[in-house]
C-alpha positions as CSV (number, residue, x, y, z in Angstrom):
1,M,83.8,228.5,107.9
2,R,86.8,230.1,106.1
3,E,87.7,231.8,109.5
4,D,87.8,228.5,111.3
5,F,90.1,227.0,108.7
6,T,92.4,230.0,108.8
7,L,92.7,229.8,112.5
8,A,93.3,226.1,112.5
9,A,96.0,226.5,109.9
10,S,97.7,229.4,111.7
11,L,97.8,227.5,115.0
12,G,99.1,224.4,113.2
13,V,101.8,226.3,111.3
14,Q,103.0,227.9,114.5
15,K,103.4,224.6,116.4
16,Y,103.5,221.9,113.6
17,Q,105.4,223.4,110.7
18,K,105.8,221.3,107.5
19,I,109.5,220.9,107.5
20,S,109.9,218.0,105.1
21,L,109.8,218.4,101.3
22,K,109.2,214.7,100.9
23,T,105.9,213.7,99.2
24,L,103.8,211.3,101.4
25,Q,101.1,209.0,100.1
26,Y,98.2,207.6,102.1
27,G,98.3,203.9,101.5
28,T,96.8,200.7,102.9
29,S,98.9,201.4,106.1
30,G,98.1,205.1,106.2
31,F,101.1,207.4,106.5
32,R,104.5,206.0,107.8
33,D,107.8,207.7,108.0
34,K,110.5,208.6,110.6
35,A,108.7,209.8,113.6
36,S,110.6,213.1,113.6
37,E,109.0,214.0,110.3
38,L,105.4,213.3,111.2
39,T,104.2,216.1,113.5
40,H,102.5,218.2,110.8
41,V,101.1,214.9,109.4
42,M,99.4,214.1,112.7
43,Y,98.1,217.6,113.2
44,R,96.5,217.6,109.7
45,M,95.0,214.0,110.2
46,G,93.3,215.4,113.3
47,L,91.8,218.1,111.1
48,L,90.8,215.5,108.5
49,A,89.1,213.3,111.0
50,V,86.9,216.1,112.1
51,L,85.8,216.8,108.5
52,R,85.2,213.0,107.9
53,S,83.1,212.8,111.1
54,K,81.0,215.8,109.9
55,A,80.7,214.2,106.4
56,M,79.4,211.1,108.1
57,N,76.7,213.1,110.1
58,G,78.7,213.2,113.3
59,S,79.6,209.4,113.5
60,T,82.8,208.7,115.4
61,I,86.1,208.4,113.4
62,G,89.2,206.7,114.7
63,I,92.8,207.8,114.6
64,M,95.5,205.3,115.3
65,I,99.1,206.3,115.9
66,T,101.2,203.3,114.9
67,A,103.7,202.0,112.4
68,S,102.8,198.4,112.9
69,H,105.8,196.1,112.2
70,N,108.1,199.0,111.2
71,P,111.2,199.7,113.4
72,E,110.9,201.6,116.7
73,E,112.2,204.9,115.2
74,D,109.3,205.0,112.6
75,N,105.7,205.9,113.3
76,G,102.5,206.5,111.4
77,V,98.8,207.2,111.4
78,K,95.8,205.7,109.9
79,L,92.1,206.7,110.1
80,C,89.2,204.4,110.8
81,D,85.7,204.9,109.4
82,P,82.5,204.5,111.5
83,D,82.1,200.9,110.5
84,G,85.5,200.0,111.8
85,K,87.1,199.8,108.4
86,M,89.7,201.9,106.6
87,I,88.6,205.2,105.1
88,D,87.5,205.0,101.5
89,K,89.6,205.9,98.4
90,E,88.3,209.4,98.1
91,W,89.3,210.3,101.6
92,E,92.7,208.6,101.1
93,N,93.2,211.1,98.3
94,F,92.1,214.0,100.5
95,A,94.6,212.8,103.2
96,T,97.4,212.7,100.7
97,D,96.6,216.3,99.4
98,L,96.2,217.7,102.8
99,V,99.5,216.4,104.2
100,N,101.5,217.5,101.2
101,V,100.1,221.0,100.8
102,S,102.2,223.9,102.0
103,D,101.4,225.6,105.3
104,D,100.1,228.7,103.5
105,F,97.6,226.7,101.4
106,L,96.3,224.6,104.2
107,P,93.1,226.6,104.7
108,D,92.4,226.3,100.9
109,S,92.9,222.5,101.0
110,L,90.4,222.2,104.0
111,N,87.9,224.3,102.1
112,M,88.2,222.2,99.0
113,I,87.4,219.0,101.0
114,T,84.4,220.7,102.6
115,C,83.0,222.0,99.4
116,S,83.6,218.9,97.3
117,T,81.8,216.6,99.9
118,A,79.1,219.2,100.8
119,I,79.9,219.0,104.5
120,N,77.5,220.7,106.9
121,Y,80.1,222.3,109.2
122,D,77.5,222.9,111.9
123,I,77.3,219.0,112.6
124,P,79.3,218.1,115.7
125,A,82.3,215.9,115.1
126,N,83.5,213.0,117.3
127,V,86.9,211.3,117.2
128,F,88.5,208.4,119.1
129,L,92.3,208.4,119.4
130,A,94.7,205.6,120.4
131,R,98.4,204.9,120.1
132,D,100.9,202.0,120.3
133,T,103.9,201.9,122.7
134,R,106.5,203.7,120.6
135,K,108.4,206.4,122.5
136,S,107.3,208.9,119.8
137,S,103.6,208.0,119.9
138,E,102.5,210.1,122.8
139,F,103.9,213.3,121.4
140,L,102.5,212.5,117.9
141,A,99.1,211.7,119.5
142,N,99.1,215.1,121.0
143,A,99.6,216.7,117.6
144,A,96.6,214.8,116.3
145,L,94.6,215.9,119.4
146,D,95.5,219.5,118.7
147,G,94.2,219.0,115.1
148,V,90.8,217.7,116.4
149,K,90.5,220.5,118.9
150,A,91.4,223.2,116.3
151,L,88.2,222.5,114.4
152,N,86.2,222.0,117.6
153,G,85.8,218.3,117.4
154,E,85.0,216.1,120.5
155,L,87.8,213.7,121.2
156,K,88.1,210.7,123.5
157,D,91.7,209.6,124.0
158,F,92.0,205.8,124.8
159,G,95.8,206.0,125.3
160,L,97.4,202.6,124.6
161,L,95.4,200.2,122.5
162,T,96.1,197.7,119.7
163,T,95.1,198.8,116.3
164,P,92.2,196.2,116.2
165,Q,90.9,197.5,119.6
166,L,90.7,201.0,118.2
167,H,88.7,199.7,115.3
168,F,86.5,197.7,117.7
169,V,85.6,200.6,120.0
170,V,84.9,202.9,117.0
171,Y,82.6,200.3,115.4
172,C,80.8,199.7,118.7
173,K,80.3,203.4,119.3
174,N,78.6,203.7,115.9
175,Y,76.8,200.3,116.0
176,S,75.9,199.6,119.6
177,A,74.6,196.1,118.8
178,Y,78.1,195.0,118.0
179,G,79.4,195.5,121.6
180,T,80.5,198.0,124.3
181,P,82.9,200.7,123.0
182,T,85.6,200.2,125.7
183,P,88.7,198.0,126.1
184,E,86.7,196.1,128.9
185,G,83.8,195.6,126.4
186,Y,86.4,194.1,123.9
187,Y,87.7,191.6,126.5
188,K,84.3,190.6,127.8
189,K,82.9,190.0,124.3
190,L,85.8,187.8,123.1
191,S,86.3,186.0,126.4
192,N,82.7,185.2,127.0
193,A,82.4,183.6,123.5
194,F,85.8,181.9,123.9
195,N,84.9,180.4,127.3
196,S,81.5,179.2,126.2
197,L,83.2,177.3,123.3
198,I,85.9,175.8,125.4
199,M,83.5,174.4,128.1
200,E,83.6,170.9,126.9
201,E,83.3,167.6,128.8
202,K,86.4,166.7,130.8
203,G,88.7,164.2,129.3
204,K,87.9,165.0,125.7
205,A,91.2,166.6,124.7
206,K,94.0,164.1,124.3
207,N,96.3,166.0,121.9
208,Y,95.4,169.6,122.5
209,V,97.3,171.3,125.3
210,P,95.7,174.6,126.5
211,E,98.8,176.8,126.5
212,V,100.5,178.9,123.8
213,F,103.8,180.7,123.9
214,V,103.3,184.2,122.5
215,D,106.0,186.5,121.0
216,G,104.5,190.0,121.7
217,A,107.1,191.8,119.4
218,N,107.9,194.0,122.4
219,G,104.8,195.9,121.5
220,I,101.3,196.8,122.6
221,G,99.9,193.3,122.0
222,A,101.9,191.8,124.9
223,L,100.3,194.4,127.3
224,K,96.8,193.8,126.0
225,L,97.1,190.0,126.0
226,K,98.1,190.1,129.7
227,E,94.9,192.1,130.3
228,L,92.8,189.5,128.4
229,Q,94.4,186.7,130.5
230,L,92.3,188.0,133.5
231,Y,89.2,187.1,131.7
232,I,90.3,183.6,130.5
233,D,91.4,180.6,132.6
234,K,90.9,177.8,130.0
235,L,94.0,178.9,128.1
236,Q,97.3,180.1,129.4
237,F,99.4,182.6,127.5
238,K,103.1,182.3,128.0
239,I,104.2,185.7,126.8
240,F,107.7,186.7,125.9
241,N,109.2,189.7,124.1
242,D,106.7,191.7,126.2
243,G,108.5,195.0,126.0
244,S,110.0,194.9,129.5
245,T,113.6,194.7,128.0
246,G,113.6,194.3,124.2
247,V,113.1,196.7,121.3
248,L,109.9,196.9,119.4
249,N,109.9,194.6,116.3
250,F,113.7,194.1,116.6
251,K,114.5,190.4,115.7
252,C,111.0,189.5,116.8
253,G,107.4,189.8,115.8
254,A,105.2,188.3,113.0
255,D,106.9,190.1,110.1
256,F,110.4,189.0,111.3
257,V,109.3,185.4,111.7
258,K,107.4,185.3,108.4
259,V,109.9,187.0,106.2
260,G,113.0,185.3,107.7
261,Q,111.2,182.0,108.2
262,S,113.0,181.6,111.5
263,P,112.1,182.0,115.1
264,P,112.3,185.3,117.0
265,E,114.9,186.1,119.5
266,G,113.8,185.9,123.2
267,C,112.8,182.2,123.6
268,E,114.2,178.7,123.5
269,I,111.7,176.7,121.5
270,I,110.6,173.5,123.2
271,S,109.9,170.7,120.6
272,G,106.1,170.2,120.0
273,K,104.9,173.3,121.8
274,R,102.8,175.9,120.0
275,Y,104.3,179.4,119.5
276,A,102.7,182.5,118.0
277,S,104.0,185.9,117.0
278,F,102.2,189.3,116.9
279,D,103.4,192.3,115.1
280,G,103.9,195.7,116.7
281,D,100.3,196.8,116.7
282,A,98.8,193.3,117.1
283,D,96.9,193.0,113.9
284,R,99.1,190.1,112.5
285,L,99.5,186.6,113.7
286,V,101.6,183.6,112.7
287,Y,102.3,180.3,114.5
288,F,105.5,178.3,114.5
289,Y,107.0,175.2,116.2
290,K,109.9,172.8,116.0
291,N,109.4,169.1,115.5
292,G,111.4,166.2,117.0
293,N,114.1,166.7,114.4
294,D,114.5,170.3,115.6
295,N,113.2,171.6,112.3
296,F,111.5,175.0,112.2
297,H,107.9,175.0,110.9
298,L,106.0,178.3,110.1
299,L,102.2,178.4,110.0
300,D,101.4,181.7,108.5
301,G,98.2,183.4,107.4
302,D,97.6,180.9,104.6
303,K,97.7,178.0,107.2
304,I,95.3,180.0,109.5
305,A,93.0,180.6,106.5
306,T,92.7,176.9,105.7
307,L,92.2,175.9,109.3
308,V,89.4,178.4,109.7
309,A,87.8,177.6,106.4
310,K,87.7,173.9,107.2
311,F,86.2,174.6,110.7
312,L,83.5,177.0,109.5
313,K,82.5,174.9,106.4
314,D,82.0,171.9,108.7
315,L,79.9,174.0,111.1
316,V,77.8,175.5,108.3
317,H,77.2,172.1,106.9
318,L,75.8,170.9,110.2
319,T,73.3,173.8,110.3
320,G,71.9,172.7,106.9
321,L,72.4,176.2,105.5
322,N,73.8,177.0,102.1
323,L,75.9,180.1,102.6
324,V,77.9,181.5,99.7
325,T,81.4,181.2,100.9
326,R,84.8,182.5,99.5
327,V,88.4,182.5,100.7
328,I,90.1,185.7,99.6
329,Q,93.8,185.7,99.0
330,T,96.6,187.8,97.4
331,A,99.4,186.9,95.2
332,Y,101.6,186.2,98.3
333,A,99.4,183.2,99.2
334,N,101.3,180.0,99.0
335,G,100.2,177.9,96.0
336,S,99.7,174.8,98.1
337,S,97.1,176.6,100.3
338,T,95.1,177.7,97.2
339,K,95.1,174.1,95.9
340,Y,94.0,172.7,99.3
341,I,91.2,175.2,99.7
342,E,89.8,174.7,96.1
343,N,90.4,170.9,95.7
344,K,90.0,169.6,99.2
345,L,87.6,172.0,100.9
346,N,85.8,172.8,97.6
347,I,85.6,176.5,98.5
348,P,86.3,178.9,95.6
349,V,89.3,181.2,96.0
350,V,89.4,184.9,94.9
351,C,92.7,186.7,94.4
352,V,92.9,190.5,94.9
353,P,95.6,193.1,95.2
354,T,97.7,193.3,98.3
355,G,96.1,195.4,101.0
356,V,93.5,194.9,103.7
357,K,91.0,197.2,102.0
358,Y,91.0,195.1,98.9
359,L,90.6,191.8,100.9
360,H,87.9,193.2,103.2
361,H,85.9,194.8,100.4
362,E,85.8,191.5,98.5
363,A,84.9,189.5,101.6
364,L,81.9,191.7,102.1
365,K,80.4,190.4,98.8
366,Y,79.6,187.0,100.3
367,D,77.5,185.4,103.1
368,M,80.9,184.4,104.6
369,G,84.1,185.9,103.4
370,I,87.3,184.5,104.9
371,Y,90.6,186.4,104.3
372,F,94.1,186.1,105.6
373,E,97.1,187.6,104.0
374,A,100.1,185.3,104.1
375,N,101.7,187.9,106.5
376,G,99.1,186.8,109.1
377,H,96.6,189.7,108.8
378,G,93.0,188.6,108.4
379,T,89.6,188.0,109.7
380,I,86.2,186.6,108.7
381,V,83.1,188.7,107.8
382,F,79.5,187.4,107.7
383,S,76.6,189.1,105.9
384,E,73.7,190.3,108.0
385,D,71.4,187.8,106.1
386,A,73.8,185.0,107.0
387,K,73.7,185.9,110.7
388,L,69.9,186.1,110.5
389,Q,69.7,182.6,108.9
390,I,72.0,181.2,111.6
391,R,69.9,182.7,114.4
392,E,66.7,181.3,112.9
393,I,68.2,177.8,112.9
394,A,69.4,178.3,116.6
395,T,65.9,179.3,117.7
396,N,63.6,177.3,115.4
397,S,61.8,174.4,117.3
398,K,61.7,172.7,113.9
399,S,65.4,172.5,113.7
400,S,67.1,169.2,114.8
401,L,69.2,169.1,118.0
402,A,72.3,168.8,115.8
403,Q,71.4,171.9,113.8
404,I,70.6,174.0,116.8
405,A,73.9,173.0,118.5
406,A,75.9,173.8,115.3
407,A,74.1,177.2,114.9
408,K,74.7,178.2,118.5
409,K,78.3,177.2,118.2
410,L,78.6,179.3,115.0
411,L,77.1,182.3,116.7
412,S,79.5,182.1,119.6
413,T,82.4,181.7,117.0
414,I,81.2,184.9,115.3
415,D,81.5,186.7,118.6
416,V,85.2,185.7,119.0
417,I,85.9,187.2,115.6
418,N,86.7,190.9,115.2
419,E,84.9,191.4,112.0
420,S,86.0,195.0,111.6
421,V,89.7,194.3,111.0
422,G,92.4,191.6,111.3
423,D,93.2,191.2,114.9
424,A,96.0,189.0,116.3
425,I,94.3,188.5,119.7
426,S,91.0,187.6,118.2
427,D,92.6,185.3,115.6
428,L,94.7,183.7,118.3
429,L,91.6,182.8,120.3
430,L,89.7,181.5,117.2
431,T,92.7,179.3,116.2
432,E,92.9,177.9,119.8
433,I,89.1,177.2,119.8
434,I,89.5,175.2,116.5
435,L,92.5,173.2,117.6
436,H,90.6,172.4,120.8
437,D,87.5,171.4,118.9
438,F,89.5,169.2,116.6
439,D,91.7,168.0,119.5
440,W,94.8,168.7,117.3
441,D,98.3,169.6,118.3
442,I,100.2,172.0,116.0
443,S,101.7,169.3,113.9
444,D,98.2,167.9,113.1
445,W,97.3,171.3,111.9
446,D,100.5,171.7,109.9
447,A,99.9,168.3,108.2
448,L,96.8,169.7,106.3
449,Y,99.1,170.4,103.4
450,A,102.8,171.1,102.7
451,D,103.8,174.6,101.8
452,S,105.6,175.2,98.6
453,P,109.2,176.5,99.4
454,N,109.2,180.3,99.0
455,R,111.3,183.4,99.6
456,Q,110.5,187.1,100.0
457,L,113.0,189.9,99.5
458,K,112.9,193.7,99.7
459,I,114.8,195.6,97.0
460,K,115.6,199.2,97.6
461,V,114.9,201.3,94.5
462,P,115.2,205.1,93.6
463,D,111.4,205.4,92.9
464,R,108.9,202.7,93.5
465,N,106.4,204.4,91.2
466,V,108.2,203.3,88.1
467,L,106.6,199.9,88.7
468,S,103.0,199.1,88.0
469,T,101.2,195.8,88.1
470,T,97.9,194.2,86.9
471,D,96.1,190.9,87.5
472,A,95.9,191.4,91.2
473,E,99.6,192.3,91.2
474,R,100.8,189.1,89.7
475,K,101.9,190.7,86.4
476,C,104.3,193.7,86.0
477,V,103.4,196.0,83.2
478,K,106.1,198.6,83.8
479,P,109.0,198.9,83.3
480,E,108.5,197.4,79.9
481,G,110.3,194.0,79.6
482,L,110.6,193.3,83.2
483,Q,107.8,190.7,83.3
484,E,109.1,188.9,80.3
485,A,112.5,188.7,82.0
486,I,110.9,187.3,85.2
487,D,108.9,184.7,83.2
488,N,112.1,183.5,81.5
489,L,113.8,183.1,84.9
490,V,110.7,181.1,86.3
491,L,111.0,178.6,83.4
492,K,114.5,177.5,84.7
493,Y,112.9,176.1,87.9
494,E,110.4,173.4,88.8
495,Q,106.9,174.2,90.1
496,A,108.0,177.9,90.2
497,R,106.3,181.3,90.1
498,S,107.5,184.8,90.9
499,F,106.1,188.3,91.0
500,V,107.2,191.8,92.0
501,R,105.2,194.7,93.4
502,P,106.1,198.2,94.7
503,S,105.6,199.0,98.4
504,G,102.7,201.3,99.2
505,T,104.7,203.2,101.8
506,E,108.4,203.3,100.9
507,D,110.7,203.1,97.9
508,I,111.3,199.4,97.9
509,V,110.0,196.6,95.6
510,R,108.9,193.4,97.1
511,V,109.9,190.1,95.4
512,Y,108.2,186.8,96.0
513,A,109.3,183.5,94.6
514,E,108.2,179.9,94.9
515,A,109.9,176.7,93.6
516,D,110.0,172.9,94.3
517,T,113.0,173.3,96.8
518,Q,114.0,176.1,99.3
519,N,117.4,176.4,97.5
520,A,115.6,177.0,94.2
521,A,113.2,179.5,95.7
522,D,116.1,181.4,97.2
523,K,118.0,181.5,94.0
524,L,114.9,182.5,92.0
525,A,114.2,185.4,94.4
526,E,117.8,186.6,94.2
527,E,117.8,186.6,90.4
528,V,114.5,188.4,90.2
529,G,115.8,190.9,92.7
530,L,118.8,191.6,90.4
531,L,116.4,192.1,87.5
532,V,114.4,194.7,89.6
533,K,117.6,196.6,90.3
534,K,118.6,196.6,86.7
535,F,115.2,197.7,85.3
536,T,114.5,200.4,87.9
537,E,118.0,202.0,87.8
538,N,117.7,202.4,84.0
539,V,114.3,204.1,84.0
């Protein structure tokens, strides 16, 4: 075993030397940095994927080369476990240690992982690899491929995929009942369910128009949505920012629209039409439109969560089942959405720290867990017991016709959902199904509740680690005195709240503020940002 590791390390050192002294940390988004500094990271993640596969008795592990909504010059990598979810905390720590160790000590680090997890090295390892459309992704993918090969892992390179598609094929490979582990299997599963749900009697829809304009962020999502269009004829995708001329994530995409609360470049918004934005790797989705007064309206992850929760609650009620349901949010959730979900839909809301892994882990505790971050990343997960109960209603001759119809509709809806991870394409189809079912246009959806005015800022700091938080990141405990200063500022404004949290991938602090007017929210965010600079520079 030691000889295999020594050989792998020597090959890696020759071709993928660790040239950066920067300490990298595996976070919710994996590793991200300038693409030029990531070759040794990719190689070592190839090695780690092989070990993880062996530790999971040869189950397939995924490697995704992407930096999501980051600028074109950045890149990154994240690993996907056999169940389509992110790797667990222990292996995140292994990833951090492995990437930061010197070239000379790489074999020792690999040995440590193998010994501490009691890996049987003789078990064959299997890895799926995919990448986004960045210019650097192919070269970096080759580095990961070399890492897999160095430890004799079996690898299937899917080339260009969205991040959710990679999670889907990994999940299907390990759990065949979920679907076929190919891009075609992904398209067929989603489109078959979508088409069955849209097949309604002619003339029913009066307000819903079956077309949506999609900002592809000049990334992989645009390419894959075009491929999906071949399987769907009941909804037309009008795709712009498709990568043919523009730059990835530059003045476009879900993050740009959400943070700036303004439309992307690349389109002239037609009043009343529905628009949606993906991010660079197509795991985030937000909607937007302009009304008759030419005012911009953003429908973010919170709006999607409330729409989905209303639709699913109504369906479950029709089946007669009593499924334990929760909506999971983070501190970024708009306060108005939380009030609507709890007071109007009567569904309890659970708040967790920012990060998909926290949301997904919490969602798994319930029969039906609905989670969407405000940034547009989210999905719905159903327990196996809940699915069994729904199937029993659908096939039970003692069920009423209404119960059977609702149960079948719910099963088809589940098939549209990518339960393994947030998926912009899947979530787009689900949203369109609900709007069709309700016969709503986008303004009808927007009218569910009015967002509290809010603002987000990014504050560059010398070291993000001087900040630490508690209470699902809603309270800052370090540096001492910062939270008290924020609380005093909040008292100056009506219906206000604000919190700060360190980024998981770069030395910035994110500021969030809400108030009764947009002007007040903007001012509060700016003042809190100045506090962050003051307290972090003096540490």
